[in-house]
Structures are given as structure tokens and as C-alpha cells.
C-alpha positions in Angstrom: 0.0 0.0 0.0 1.3 3.5 -0.9 2.1 6.1 1.8 1.5 9.8 1.7 2.7 12.4 4.2 1.5 15.7 2.8 0.1 18.7 4.6 -1.6 21.8 3.0 -2.8 24.3 5.5 -4.0 27.9 5.5 -4.0 30.1 8.6 -2.7 33.3 10.1 0.8 33.9 11.5 0.5 34.2 15.3 3.9 35.8 16.0 6.9 37.2 14.1 9.2 34.2 13.4 12.9 34.3 14.6 15.6 32.9 12.4 18.3 30.8 13.8 21.3 28.9 12.3 22.8 25.5 12.9 26.5 25.3 13.5 26.8 24.2 9.8 25.2 27.5 8.7 21.8 26.1 7.8 18.9 28.5 8.5 15.9 27.4 10.5 12.8 29.2 11.7 9.6 28.2 13.5 6.4 29.8 12.3 3.3 29.4 14.4 -0.1 29.7 12.7 -3.7 29.7 13.8 -6.3 27.9 11.7 -9.9 28.9 12.3 -12.8 26.5 11.8 -16.4 27.7 11.9 -19.3 25.3 12.2 -22.9 25.1 13.3 -24.5 23.0 16.1 -28.2 23.3 15.4 -28.7 27.0 14.8 -25.8 28.1 17.0 -22.6 29.1 15.2 -19.3 28.0 16.8 -15.7 28.6 16.1 -12.6 26.8 17.1 -8.9 27.6 16.6 -6.1 25.1 16.1 -2.5 26.3 16.6 0.1 24.6 14.3 3.8 24.8 14.7 5.7 24.8 11.3 9.5 24.5 10.9 11.1 25.9 7.8 14.7 25.3 6.7 17.2 26.9 4.3 16.3 29.7 2.1 12.6 29.2 2.9 13.4 29.9 6.5 15.3 33.1 5.6 12.5 34.5 3.5 9.8 33.5 6.0 11.7 35.3 8.8 11.8 38.4 6.6 8.2 38.5 5.3 6.0 36.4 7.6 4.8 38.9 10.2 2.1 38.5 12.9 -1.4 38.5 11.4 -0.5 37.7 7.8 -2.5 35.0 6.0 -0.3 32.1 4.8 -0.6 28.9 2.9 2.0 26.2 3.8 2.7 22.9 2.1 4.8 20.3 4.0 4.9 17.0 5.8 4.2 15.8 9.3 7.0 14.9 11.7 6.8 13.4 15.1 9.4 14.6 17.6 10.0 12.4 20.7 12.1 13.1 23.7 12.3 12.3 27.4 11.3 15.1 29.8 14.4 15.7 32.0 12.2 17.0 35.0 9.7 14.1 35.1 11.4 11.4 33.1 8.3 10.9 31.0 8.4 10.3 27.3 7.0 13.3 25.4 5.8 13.6 21.8 5.0 16.6 19.6 3.6 16.5 16.1 4.7 19.3 13.9 4.7 20.4 10.2 8.0 20.6 8.4 7.2 23.2 5.7 8.6 22.7 2.2 7.0 25.7 0.6 4.8 28.6 1.6 2.8 31.4 0.0 1.7 34.6 1.7 -1.9 35.2 0.8 -2.5 38.8 1.7 -1.0 42.0 0.4 1.9 43.6 2.3 1.2 46.9 3.9 3.3 48.6 1.2 0.8 47.4 -1.4 2.8 44.7 -3.2 1.7 41.1 -3.5 2.9 38.6 -0.9 6.0 36.6 -1.5 6.6 32.9 -1.3 9.4 30.7 -0.5 10.7 27.3 -1.3 13.7 25.4 -0.2 15.0 22.3 1.3 13.4 20.4 4.0 15.2 19.0 6.9 15.0 18.2 10.5 16.8 16.5 13.3 18.2 17.5 16.6 20.6 20.3 15.7 21.9 23.2 17.8 20.9 26.7 16.8 22.5 30.1 17.1 21.1 33.6 16.5 23.7 34.4 13.8 25.0 32.5 10.8 28.5 31.3 11.0 31.1 33.3 9.1 30.9 32.7 5.4 33.7 30.9 3.7 34.7 32.2 0.3 33.1 29.7 -2.1 34.9 29.0 -5.3 33.0 30.2 -8.3 31.3 27.4 -10.1 32.0 26.9 -13.8 28.4 26.2 -14.5 29.2 24.9 -18.0 28.3 28.3 -19.5 24.8 28.4 -18.0 23.6 31.5 -16.2 21.5 31.5 -13.1 18.5 32.9 -15.0 18.6 36.2 -13.2 19.0 39.4 -15.2 21.6 41.5 -13.3 21.7 44.3 -15.8 20.4 47.7 -14.5 16.8 48.3 -15.4 15.3 51.6 -16.3 12.7 53.0 -13.9 9.1 52.3 -14.7 7.1 55.4 -15.5 3.5 55.8 -14.7 2.7 56.0 -18.4 4.2 52.5 -18.8 1.6 50.9 -16.6 -1.3 49.5 -18.7 -4.1 50.1 -16.2 
């Protein structure tokens, strides 16, 4: 039988995420989101909120730390991961189910008026140590790339005039 571990969730960011880095320089951030559910019992409307912890890694974590601010609507795709540990104080085994986000999309407009950004990047996990700053960068050798460019246009662009906008 086939297995599938896929999560798609839409909610609101509950607090500004903080980015941390592993000793190897890998970015990680935790985003907490609230998912609202409205339903009726008879004629009475009810609402419940579920809080979901999402862990993002790599470039996805870096962009989320920059753009995911408290209150913003967000769509996250990822997978479920069960973390298990022994509580040092009581000696009891503890478990926590969380989402490891692999991609996200901000659904609302930024206060500045531009469309929300998205992120994608590697997934990861494990018990790694974190610090508040990335380790010092090593000078990476330039890759030959076989003559292929990164696809980004680095040439300076002329400013867009109001007459150039079609609407």
C-alpha cells in the first residue's frame, strides 16, 4: 500500500518568526499559525482555533523570517514529523507532532501594497543546535556552471514610469 505524508494548511501567523542557524550554517525558523474553523450545532454558530507549529529550513526559513509577520495570512505545504524526547524533569516520554514546511505562499498583500511573496527550499530536521547568527561565510569557489547562467538578469533596469503601466 502506498504512503502519503502531505500537509496543506492555510492560517494566520501568530507571532513574528525568529531565524536561527545550525553550526553548519543552515537557516531554520519556526512559524506558528492559527487555523480557524467555523461550524454550526443546530442554529448556533461555533468557532474553534487550532494552533500549528511549522518548521522551515534553508532559504525558505530566511524569506519567512523576513516576510511572515504576525497576522499575515499564509498557505503552507509540507509534511508531518513526530518529535519524541524524554522530559528531564519528570522522566516521562514526550511527543509533539509538527509540520516541516517545504513551501509557503503569503496570501494577503503587504502593507506597502505589493503582492505577498513565497518561499521554497530544502526540508530537513533532526536534533541540531541553533544560534542567533549564521557562521562566518567561507569564500566559495566560483562554479564553472558549463556556460549556463543562473537565470537572473543582473543588468540595470530603467525605472518604470506611470505612463508605462497599462491600467
